[in-house]
C-alpha positions as CSV (number, residue, x, y, z in Angstrom):
1,M,-1.1,24.2,3.8
2,E,-2.9,21.0,2.9
3,R,-2.0,17.8,5.2
4,Q,0.3,15.4,3.6
5,I,-0.3,11.6,4.4
6,L,2.0,8.8,3.2
7,V,0.6,5.3,3.5
8,V,3.0,2.4,3.3
9,L,1.5,-1.1,3.2
10,P,2.6,-4.4,1.9
11,H,-0.4,-5.7,-0.2
12,P,-3.2,-4.6,-2.2
13,D,-6.5,-4.5,-0.1
14,D,-4.5,-3.6,3.3
15,E,-5.9,0.0,2.5
16,A,-9.3,-1.2,2.3
17,F,-9.3,-3.3,5.4
18,G,-7.9,-1.1,7.9
19,L,-7.5,2.6,6.9
20,S,-10.2,3.4,4.2
21,G,-12.7,5.3,6.6
22,T,-9.7,7.4,8.0
23,L,-8.2,8.1,4.7
24,A,-11.5,9.0,3.2
25,K,-12.3,11.4,6.0
26,E,-8.9,13.0,5.8
27,I,-9.2,13.4,2.0
28,Q,-12.6,15.0,2.6
29,N,-11.0,17.4,4.9
30,G,-8.4,18.4,2.3
31,A,-5.6,15.9,3.0
32,R,-3.3,14.7,0.0
33,V,-2.7,11.0,0.3
34,T,0.2,9.2,-1.3
35,Y,-0.2,5.3,-1.0
36,A,3.0,3.4,-1.4
37,C,2.1,-0.3,-1.9
38,L,5.1,-2.6,-1.6
39,T,3.8,-5.7,-3.6
40,L,1.0,-6.8,-5.8
41,G,0.0,-9.8,-3.4
42,E,1.0,-12.2,-6.0
43,M,1.2,-15.0,-3.5
44,G,-2.4,-14.9,-2.3
45,R,-3.9,-18.2,-1.8
46,N,-7.7,-17.9,-2.0
47,M,-8.4,-17.9,-5.6
48,G,-11.7,-19.1,-5.4
49,N,-13.4,-22.5,-6.2
50,P,-13.2,-22.8,-9.2
51,P,-10.2,-20.8,-9.3
52,F,-10.7,-17.3,-11.1
53,A,-6.7,-16.8,-11.1
54,N,-3.5,-18.4,-10.7
55,R,0.0,-16.8,-9.6
56,V,0.7,-15.7,-12.9
57,T,-2.6,-13.7,-13.6
58,L,-3.3,-12.9,-9.9
59,P,-1.1,-9.7,-9.9
60,K,-3.1,-8.2,-12.8
61,I,-6.3,-8.7,-11.0
62,R,-5.0,-7.4,-7.7
63,K,-3.5,-4.2,-9.5
64,K,-7.0,-3.5,-11.0
65,E,-8.7,-3.9,-7.7
66,L,-6.1,-1.7,-5.8
67,E,-6.5,1.1,-8.4
68,E,-10.4,0.9,-8.1
69,S,-10.0,0.9,-4.3
70,C,-7.9,3.9,-4.3
71,R,-10.4,5.8,-6.5
72,A,-13.2,4.8,-4.3
73,I,-11.5,6.1,-1.1
74,G,-10.1,9.2,-3.0
75,I,-6.3,8.4,-2.7
76,Q,-4.7,11.0,-5.0
77,D,-1.3,9.4,-5.6
78,L,-0.8,5.5,-5.8
79,R,2.7,4.2,-6.1
80,M,3.2,0.3,-6.8
81,L,6.8,-0.4,-5.7
82,G,7.0,-3.8,-7.1
83,F,8.6,-6.0,-4.3
84,H,7.9,-9.5,-4.3
85,D,5.0,-10.7,-2.1
86,K,5.7,-12.9,1.0
87,T,9.5,-12.2,0.9
88,I,9.8,-8.6,1.8
89,E,12.1,-9.3,4.7
90,F,14.6,-11.0,1.9
91,E,14.5,-7.9,-0.3
92,D,17.5,-5.7,-0.7
93,Q,17.1,-3.5,2.4
94,D,19.1,-0.8,0.8
95,R,16.6,-0.6,-1.9
96,L,13.7,-0.8,0.1
97,D,15.3,2.1,2.2
98,A,16.1,4.0,-0.9
99,E,12.4,3.6,-2.1
100,I,11.0,5.0,0.9
101,D,13.5,7.8,1.2
102,A,12.7,8.8,-2.4
103,L,9.0,8.9,-1.4
104,L,9.6,11.3,1.4
105,K,11.9,13.5,-0.9
106,S,9.6,13.3,-3.9
107,S,8.9,16.7,-5.7
108,T,5.2,15.8,-5.7
109,L,5.0,15.8,-2.1
110,H,5.3,19.0,-0.1
111,W,6.3,17.9,3.3
112,S,6.7,20.2,6.2
113,L,6.2,19.5,9.9
114,P,3.8,19.1,11.4
115,S,1.7,18.3,8.6
116,I,3.5,14.6,8.1
117,L,1.7,11.7,8.9
118,V,3.2,8.4,8.0
119,I,1.2,5.2,8.4
120,A,3.2,2.0,7.9
121,F,2.2,-1.6,8.6
122,I,4.8,-4.3,7.6
123,P,3.9,-7.2,9.7
124,I,6.8,-9.8,10.4
125,M,4.5,-12.5,11.2
126,M,1.1,-12.4,9.6
127,H,-0.2,-15.7,10.8
128,V,-0.1,-17.1,14.4
129,G,-0.8,-21.0,14.7
130,L,-3.6,-22.0,17.2
131,L,-2.3,-22.6,20.7
């Protein structure tokens, strides 16, 4: 039976910064990866100088980058959940729970213990001021 990996991360590019090597290795070893990206990172602040995007156009760019990153890593199943960036703690908790529960019960995922690996990183505080 193939190993199932569910990755839940808040932003596009989070998969590339911390998990890409591990995920690529697991995929090479036969794992099937589902990546649930909570937002499209529309509140990102570094848009270049001169700016290449604004808050209206940034999600389209981030979505394209996310899709390309997933192809490069080998991620087979990308789910964009459509929550709002920087406000996940204010989202409807029942909706968030239902989305994750639906992923775990998805007919395209064939979970069976002990082949489940869930990687989730949802930071409460992303930036800490200088002490």
